VEXVEXTOR-748020 format. One line per field, with one value per residue (C-alpha): chain; residue number from 0; residue in one letter; x, y, z. Coordinates in steps of 0.001 Angstrom, whole numbers. Layout:
BEGIN
kette A:... .
nr NUM:... .
rest a:... .
px X:... .
py Y:... .
pz Z:... .
//
This chain:
BEGIN
kette A:A:A:A:A:A:A:A:A:A:A:A:A:A:A:A:A:A:A:A:A:A:A:A:A:A:A:A:A:A:A:A:A:A:A:A:A:A:A:A:A:A:A:A:A:A:A:A:A:A:A:A:A:A:A:A:A:A:A:A:A:A:A:A:A:A:A:A:A:A:A:A:A:A:A:A:A:A:A:A:A:A:A:A:A:A:A:A:A:A:A:A:A:A:A:A:A:A:A:A:A:A:A:A:A:A:A:A:A:A:A:A:A:A:A:A:A:A:A:A:A:A:A:A:A:A:A:A:A:A:A:A:A:A:A:A:A:A:A:A:A:A:A:A:A:A:A:A:A:A:A:A:A:A:A:A:A:A:A:A:A:A:A:A:A:A:A:A:A:A:A:A:A:A:A:A:A:A:A:A:A:A:A:A:A:A:A:A:A:A:A:A:A:A:A:A:A:A:A:A:A:A:A:A:A:A:A:A:A:A:A:A:A:A:A:A:A:A:A:A:A:A:A:A:A:A:A:A:A:A:A:A:A:A:A:A:A:A:A:A:A:A:A:A:A:A:A:A:A:A:A:A:A:A:A:A:A:A:A:A:A:A:A:A:A:A:A:A:A:A:A:A:A:A:A:A:A:A:A:A:A:A:A .
nr 0:1:2:3:4:5:6:7:8:9:10:11:12:13:14:15:16:17:18:19:20:21:22:23:24:25:26:27:28:29:30:31:32:33:34:35:36:37:38:39:40:41:42:43:44:45:46:47:48:49:50:51:52:53:54:55:56:57:58:59:60:61:62:63:64:65:66:67:68:69:70:71:72:73:74:75:76:77:78:79:80:81:82:83:84:85:86:87:88:89:90:91:92:93:94:95:96:97:98:99:100:101:102:103:104:105:106:107:108:109:110:111:112:113:114:115:116:117:118:119:120:121:122:123:124:125:126:127:128:129:130:131:132:133:134:135:136:137:138:139:140:141:142:143:144:145:146:147:148:149:150:151:152:153:154:155:156:157:158:159:160:161:162:163:164:165:166:167:168:169:170:171:172:173:174:175:176:177:178:179:180:181:182:183:184:185:186:187:188:189:190:191:192:193:194:195:196:197:198:199:200:201:202:203:204:205:206:207:208:209:210:211:212:213:214:215:216:217:218:219:220:221:222:223:224:225:226:227:228:229:230:231:232:233:234:235:236:237:238:239:240:241:242:243:244:245:246:247:248:249:250:251:252:253:254:255:256:257:258:259:260:261:262:263:264:265:266:267:268:269:270:271:272:273:274:275:276:277:278:279:280:281:282 .
rest m:s:g:h:t:g:p:r:l:a:a:i:i:g:w:p:a:s:h:s:l:s:p:v:l:h:g:y:w:l:k:k:y:g:i:s:g:a:y:v:p:l:s:v:r:p:e:d:f:g:e:c:v:a:a:l:a:r:m:e:f:a:g:a:s:v:t:v:p:h:k:e:a:a:f:a:l:s:v:g:h:d:e:d:a:i:a:t:g:a:v:n:t:l:v:f:d:d:a:k:i:r:g:l:n:t:d:v:n:g:f:a:t:a:f:a:e:s:f:g:e:e:a:a:k:s:a:p:a:v:i:l:g:a:g:g:a:a:r:a:v:a:l:a:l:w:r:m:g:a:p:e:i:r:i:a:n:r:t:r:a:r:a:q:t:m:r:s:a:l:k:d:a:p:i:e:i:v:e:w:a:d:w:a:n:a:f:e:g:a:g:l:l:v:n:a:t:s:l:g:l:a:g:q:p:a:l:e:i:s:l:e:k:l:p:q:a:a:v:v:a:d:i:v:y:n:p:l:e:t:n:l:l:r:a:a:r:a:r:g:h:k:t:m:d:g:l:g:m:l:m:q:q:a:v:p:a:f:a:a:w:f:r:v:e:p:q:v:t:a:g:l:r:a:t:l:e:k:a:l:t:r:g .
px -30594:-27999:-29485:-32307:-33297:-37125:-38311:-36332:-39331:-38429:-41072:-41455:-42745:-43945:-47033:-48764:-47127:-50173:-48893:-45468:-44563:-41268:-43007:-44029:-40075:-38818:-41344:-40284:-37127:-37586:-39893:-36851:-34406:-36161:-35928:-38304:-39237:-41500:-41667:-44788:-46221:-46602:-48449:-46700:-47748:-44523:-45634:-44996:-42224:-39601:-41588:-42747:-38919:-38038:-40632:-39741:-36189:-37794:-39893:-36938:-37123:-33989:-34384:-37195:-37175:-38269:-40060:-42071:-41934:-39643:-35665:-35142:-36267:-34531:-31492:-31778:-32481:-29780:-26387:-23423:-24243:-23154:-21332:-24499:-26517:-24091:-23564:-27453:-28598:-31459:-31765:-33889:-33157:-32610:-30746:-31459:-28167:-28945:-29395:-27897:-30431:-27871:-28828:-27809:-28371:-29117:-30772:-27422:-26021:-29539:-30341:-26731:-26875:-30023:-29348:-26004:-28228:-30673:-28556:-24997:-22924:-21519:-25319:-24674:-21380:-22571:-24608:-26234:-28769:-32476:-34069:-37282:-37762:-35296:-36059:-34717:-34774:-33906:-30223:-29568:-29848:-28282:-25009:-25668:-24899:-22054:-20260:-21289:-19755:-22219:-21039:-23825:-27042:-30229:-32661:-36168:-38256:-41684:-39828:-36843:-35892:-35560:-33548:-31015:-30935:-30093:-27555:-26018:-25830:-24014:-21861:-18831:-21683:-22567:-26051:-28042:-30824:-33725:-37357:-40082:-41903:-38730:-38221:-38571:-35620:-33899:-34438:-32040:-29124:-30391:-29177:-31183:-34187:-35398:-38475:-37348:-41139:-43729:-45869:-47327:-47674:-50899:-53431:-51184:-51093:-50185:-46570:-47251:-45051:-44100:-41036:-40862:-37779:-35992:-33141:-34292:-30983:-32055:-33035:-35441:-35897:-39137:-38178:-42329:-43091:-46718:-48332:-45090:-45443:-45903:-47298:-44194:-42603:-45316:-44542:-41070:-41573:-43674:-41173:-38620:-36474:-35213:-36883:-36370:-39462:-39121:-37965:-35157:-34213:-36702:-35049:-31553:-31566:-33342:-30641:-27987:-31029:-32294:-28809:-28675:-31890:-31439:-27976:-28464:-27206:-30184:-30364:-31924:-33536:-36279:-38442:-38146:-39169:-41923:-43107:-43273:-44952:-48027:-48469:-48802:-51273:-53350:-53434 .
py 19068:19340:17569:19635:21754:22793:26000:26622:26299:27668:28395:30062:27786:29584:28985:30917:31735:34181:36918:36570:39657:37241:35571:39510:40240:37238:36903:40520:39647:36511:38766:41491:39084:36536:33367:30609:29831:30024:31127:29925:30791:27251:27152:24298:23601:22869:18984:18621:20916:18033:15857:19086:20075:16473:16666:19885:18497:15267:17398:19031:22201:24729:25505:27607:30771:29742:31891:31679:29233:27525:28708:26365:23325:23771:24219:20957:19296:21158:19971:22122:25007:28478:30860:32602:29749:27922:30982:31695:28231:29444:29128:31098:29693:26097:25377:21764:20438:16976:15034:17426:20314:22780:25712:29063:32225:35216:37345:38311:40433:41208:43267:44701:45804:47153:49311:50826:52088:53342:55082:53964:51063:53723:53842:50646:51522:54295:52875:49548:47941:46590:43530:42558:39096:35976:33604:33175:36865:38569:35869:36903:40946:40607:38813:42000:44642:42402:42227:46618:46919:47010:47924:45949:44200:43939:41261:41232:38234:37076:33498:33883:30380:31467:34318:31916:30113:32758:33992:30701:30258:33641:32708:35437:38181:40960:39784:41074:39258:41550:40582:41104:43283:45384:46792:50861:50170:48722:51739:53863:54828:52859:54037:51366:49864:47002:44900:41175:39826:39181:41171:44427:42218:41860:39390:39056:41049:44487:45632:47687:49803:53015:55265:57056:56453:56155:58677:61004:60452:56915:55313:52451:49632:46819:43806:43417:45104:44386:46737:49083:51560:49929:51329:51073:53251:55865:56456:56866:59200:60909:61384:62508:59153:57874:54761:51458:49438:45487:46024:46820:43340:41614:42444:42547:38886:38026:38635:35354:33266:34144:34041:30803:29323:30730:31771:35436:38220:40752:44418:46246:48729:51857:49979:46583:48926:50488:47454:46066:48855:49017:45051:45762:48682:46263:44455 .
pz -96885:-98721:-101850:-101509:-104901:-104476:-102499:-99220:-96008:-92642:-89924:-86178:-83685:-80559:-78016:-79299:-83001:-84369:-82630:-84210:-86757:-87818:-91134:-92565:-91744:-93416:-95791:-96906:-97465:-99156:-102149:-102124:-102725:-105322:-103135:-103763:-100664:-97483:-93365:-91864:-88089:-86218:-82543:-81041:-77572:-75190:-74932:-78621:-79030:-79490:-82200:-84044:-84520:-85944:-88277:-89634:-90344:-92294:-94028:-95425:-93552:-93558:-89750:-87534:-85390:-81864:-79412:-76201:-74855:-76045:-76361:-73174:-74811:-78269:-76435:-74623:-78166:-80504:-81100:-82442:-80064:-81045:-77940:-77535:-76988:-74702:-72153:-72110:-72133:-74654:-78410:-80827:-84124:-85305:-88601:-89931:-91355:-93228:-90097:-87437:-85922:-84531:-81915:-82677:-79810:-82408:-79814:-78219:-80683:-82117:-78940:-78863:-82426:-81724:-78214:-80019:-83254:-80093:-77711:-78352:-76841:-74223:-72524:-70848:-69402:-67250:-64311:-63268:-65965:-64770:-66169:-65943:-66489:-66280:-69072:-72451:-74037:-70540:-70539:-73915:-72725:-69740:-71733:-74605:-71408:-70085:-73203:-73833:-69914:-67747:-64288:-62362:-63815:-61274:-62192:-60800:-61614:-60621:-59656:-57601:-58296:-62743:-61555:-59537:-62522:-64820:-62683:-62505:-66188:-66507:-63976:-64678:-65411:-62447:-61660:-58427:-57713:-56495:-55523:-58066:-55175:-54672:-58432:-57018:-55093:-58049:-60038:-57740:-59411:-62817:-65726:-68118:-67593:-70145:-69888:-71459:-69560:-72090:-69343:-71907:-74394:-76703:-75303:-71916:-68455:-67887:-66813:-63294:-62387:-61524:-63392:-60434:-58474:-61934:-62564:-65246:-67167:-67789:-70808:-71344:-73817:-74118:-76424:-76775:-80150:-80007:-79515:-80612:-77714:-75011:-71724:-70317:-73242:-73443:-69818:-69674:-73050:-70845:-68073:-70909:-70729:-74430:-75435:-77718:-78715:-79585:-83507:-83135:-81487:-83647:-87183:-86127:-84573:-88017:-89952:-89085:-89111:-92695:-93827:-92461:-93879:-97255:-98020:-98767:-96146:-95908:-94699:-91653:-93920:-93199:-95939:-93745:-90611:-91878:-93898:-89766:-88625:-91274:-90246:-86547:-86984:-89188:-85730 .
//
């Protein structure tokens, strides 16, 4: 990349990538800061992921965002990982530096910043947290909550083996594995519930759970942002829980990625959020 002088290019790679708001987000910043560049969505099958990344690096892209289901594959093919990528075994941001592909995880700080803004950092310390899911995003959420002082993190995932892999990746974290069918028991005494699965995402199956056993004081977060108000958040609001939608984490995790590719540190603003909300209502 060092000798590259034309417009700077970046992409988001997912399967699919069409539902992603990231092109709107990065496009907003490119325009706002007057940068000559583009950010494009690429729907890439898991078996083609490595080939796609190699091709982008050869085409002088600055890097790429990585979303479901590629975050662990991105970790495997990148080098020069940052601390959070190593801790989670998942990469959501690739940076192409000359012949090297660096792998970063900006989800951890992205979630922590959004969480602190929504609920205050103290909210993580008061009682056990329940995380639904055990993929790359769930690992990032667990690491963020552990750093913020969560006394216990209960993981409920549809496949137990994946939850066990996650527990060994975050080996010092206070993680308890709960059977997926036992989520109601996991809610007892919890101070926080986070959906870190793709259930409830537009085009995916619904997240079928009842919040009956969740203490009234608990806060509820959903990392899904399309739709912005998921059934989980709607049910939580109806019960009087404080909630956080997925847009905060999306915006915050994008800041260091944009800075790495386009060499400008962007700001998360109300104007950016309004643009993303508008894009969501347009569908």
